[in-house]
C-alpha atoms as one frame of an Amber mdcrd trajectory, in Angstrom:
protein
 -17.390  50.573  28.237 -14.075  49.454  29.700 -10.985  50.878  28.000  -7.884
  48.708  28.079  -4.382  50.123  27.836  -2.600  49.550  24.512   0.051  47.450
  26.250  -2.575  45.040  27.595  -4.264  44.752  24.180  -0.902  43.997  22.564
  -0.106  41.400  25.229  -3.424  39.633  24.643  -2.684  39.551  20.888   0.797
  38.041  21.445  -0.609  35.390  23.803  -3.343  34.490  21.290  -0.776  34.058
  18.488   1.467  31.909  20.717  -1.437  29.722  21.790  -2.629  29.196  18.233
   0.900  28.129  17.256   1.189  25.856  20.278  -2.084  24.154  19.453  -1.199
  23.386  15.853  -1.053  19.642  15.329   2.421  18.166  15.516   2.830  14.479
  14.866   5.256  11.959  13.490   4.625   8.281  12.957   5.985   5.288  11.112
   4.661   2.469   9.004   6.990  -0.093  10.452   6.812  -3.031  12.779   9.178
  -4.731  15.131  11.567  -6.796  13.034  13.411  -9.940  14.131  16.197 -11.230
  11.897  17.823 -14.612  12.526  20.871 -16.516  11.298  22.666 -13.468   9.912
  26.181 -14.161   8.655  29.326 -12.427   9.896  30.806 -10.067   7.312  27.484
  -9.720   5.470  25.547  -6.566   4.608  21.754  -6.704   4.684  19.170  -4.322
   3.313  16.450  -4.894   5.912  13.876  -3.235   3.663  14.484  -5.728   0.855
  14.990  -8.695   3.184  11.604  -8.247   4.875   9.839  -6.147   2.210   9.180
  -3.619   4.953  10.687  -0.148   4.539  10.822   2.346   7.358   8.185   4.869
   6.299   8.196   8.067   8.354   4.952  10.059   8.248   4.346  13.682   9.167
   0.844  13.426  10.604   0.921  17.078  11.637  -0.477  20.086   9.831   2.791
  21.908   9.124   6.123  21.198   7.466   8.822  19.696   9.714  12.475  18.770
   9.598  12.994  15.261  10.880  15.540  12.506  11.156  15.785   8.793  11.877
  18.672   7.614  13.982  19.929   4.415  15.566  20.042   4.296  19.347  21.327
   1.752  21.822  18.594   0.605  24.223  19.052   0.932  27.961  19.389  -2.286
  29.986  15.812  -1.921  31.261  14.490  -1.769  27.677  16.072  -5.031  26.534
  13.955  -7.996  25.614  14.987 -11.205  27.370  17.845 -12.960  25.594  19.138
  -9.869  23.777  22.023  -7.513  24.479  22.356  -3.929  23.294  23.954  -3.433
  19.910  27.602  -2.710  20.671  28.096  -0.187  17.857  25.298   1.871  16.243
  27.606   2.231  13.216  26.557  -1.273  12.159  23.236   0.254  11.029  22.662
   3.018   8.458  19.365   4.650   7.595  19.114   6.166   4.109  18.041   8.947
   4.062  18.389   9.729   7.736  17.533  13.473   7.553  14.592  14.904   5.638
  11.961  17.630   5.412   8.328  16.540   5.333   5.344  18.637   4.326   2.097
  18.204   6.244   0.725  14.667   5.776   3.770  13.703   3.672   5.728  10.474
   4.154   9.198   9.285   3.181  10.573   5.799   2.645  13.919   5.004   4.284
  16.191   2.019   3.743  17.798   0.271   6.719  21.228  -1.214   5.993  22.719
  -3.593   8.588  26.417  -4.502   8.299  27.529  -7.396  10.502  31.287  -7.180
  11.148  33.474 -10.050   9.949  34.108 -11.362  13.466  33.378 -14.996  14.367
  33.086 -14.100  18.061  29.679 -12.596  17.155  28.220 -15.999  16.234  25.478
 -16.954  18.669  24.954 -13.371  19.854  21.556 -11.693  19.884  21.353  -7.900
  19.541  18.712  -5.240  19.978  18.659  -1.616  18.847  16.153   1.203  18.405
  15.303   3.462  15.516  14.168   6.865  16.792  12.370   8.909  14.136  11.782
  12.445  15.392  11.381  16.081  14.495  14.403  18.359  14.819  14.779  22.083
  15.167  14.512  24.770  17.747  10.766  24.628  18.344   9.578  24.056  21.879
   7.395  21.166  20.737   8.444  18.039  18.897   7.271  14.575  18.030   8.875
  11.196  17.610   8.391   7.457  17.537  10.654   4.534  18.460  10.782   1.166
  16.696  12.643  -1.829  18.118  14.847  -4.115  16.025  16.325  -7.516  16.900
  18.843  -9.731  15.153  20.837 -12.883  15.821  24.188 -13.768  14.279  24.705
 -17.333  13.078  21.775 -18.799  14.994  18.076 -18.616  15.565  16.836 -15.921
  17.928  16.062 -16.467  21.619  12.311 -16.891  20.979  12.895 -19.503  18.261
  15.405 -21.343  20.455  12.903 -21.420  23.370  10.150 -22.718  21.078  12.448
 -25.442  19.717  13.313 -26.548  23.277   9.621 -26.631  24.209   8.802 -28.734
  21.145  11.669 -31.095  21.919  10.532 -31.441  25.531   6.956 -32.112  24.400
   8.145 -34.677  21.841  10.294 -36.400  24.500   7.353 -36.476  26.928   5.086
 -37.982  24.248   7.696 -40.654  23.495   8.002 -41.549  27.197   4.214 -41.962
  27.552   3.878 -44.377  24.594
């Protein structure tokens, strides 16, 4: 029988413990879709959850307790949907609560509050931002999910405006044929 030195046996034990920790399931998800808000008024405050009856629900799909947070981020130019510009100030959006502890398989409901500044130069602008829900802490492994949000101030959004132009063009073409 092969005898292993105590050091080697201890090393194997430490590696086994580390691997079992590394392979524990870590996961974070949301029950939330992409939201598009149109014709928002300058100087108004909106509770997106109540407006669309769709709260941001963050879910710990892992098998251990985690600390997590949801924060607003400005998208990079390459992430922008056509017709939108990045939100100029993430302070326009609050997430309540934005920091939380979730047990395994637990979920939390967060409110999204959007405050449009009282500035008429915003009318006709279309903005995009991201909500990044993610684990926090000093662990080597983490999890997160990003949701995209869009809103237009004082007008319909770019998609609605394109559809209206297409309908108008189709109507004009039908009138010319008659």
